[in-house]
N, C-alpha and C positions, 0 to 999 in steps of 0.2 A: 606508521601508528602503532605503540605498543600494544598488549594483548589487554591491558585494562581501559584503553582508549577506547577500543571497540564496545566494549560493555557499556561504559559511561555514555558513549553517543547512541547507544541502542535504548538505554534507559531514558536519556534526554529526549529522542523522538516519541517514545512512547508517554512521556508527561506531555510533550506538545500537543500529540494527537487527542489527549484526554482532557487537556482543557479548551479546547479550539469547540465551538459550537459543533453540534451534532453533524452538521453536513459540511463543515469547514475542513478541507484537507489541507494540513500542512505541508511545506515543500520536502520532498526526499531528493538526494541526488539521483540521477539517472541509473547509475552503476551502485547504488545502496546494497541491493539484494546481492548483487555479484559479488561486491567487496567483502559483505559481511561473510558470505559463504566460502570464501578465500580463506579469511582469518578463522573462522570455524574449523577449518581442516588442519590448521596446527595449534589450535587451543586445547588447554586441558580438558577433561572430561567435565570436570567441575563446572569450568566456563561455558563449555558448550551445552551442557544441560541448563543453565541459566540463561544463555542466549537463546535458546530455543524456547524456551518458557514467554520470555520477555517477546520474541518475534512471533510466536503464536497470539499472544495478544494484541501486540501492533497490527498484524495481519487482518486479525478479526474486526478490528475498529476501522481500518483503512478500506476493507471490502465493502462494510456497511455503508460507510461514505459515498464510495465509488458506486453502488448500486444506487444511491439516490440521484446522482448526476446522470445514468444511464439511461434514464427514460426522458430527458430533457434535450432541445436542440440548443439552446443557449450553454456553452459549456465555460464561458469567461476564462481562459486560460488555463484549464483544469491539466491539460498535457504539461504545462511547464513545472508543476507540482507532483508528477508521479513519476516513479523509477520505470524503465525499460518494461519489467514484468507486467506491472500496473496499467501501462498504455496498453498492451495486448490485452489485458483483461477487459479494460473498458471499452475499447473497440469490439470485443466479442458480445459482452453483454449490451452495448449500445444497437448493435445489428440485430440481436436477438428481439431486442424492444421494439424497434423499427419494424421488423417482419409479423411480431406479434400483433401489433397496432394495425398494420395493413390487413392481416388476416381477419380479426376480429372487426374493425370498422368498415371494411369494405363488403361485406356479407350481404 
């Protein structure tokens, strides 16, 4: 991909995430964040700043949606829509929710 393609891809992903229902996650390639990070290493300062701003918006939306799924037992293929880093985040939050519920409900 050339430099502009990554910015376009990031903008498209942000639009997809915004138009989805508040709890519906759109699909991200497993290596999305890693590939973007590699591209940012060689991007111009201006492109890097734009990518940072877009990425911040995207991750805030996706984290909110991941939080919605973290407290449920039914995940209906959520792992297929998450990047590697998001899978790790989901597992940690899900485990914390299980422990919290166990602590609160078993008193």
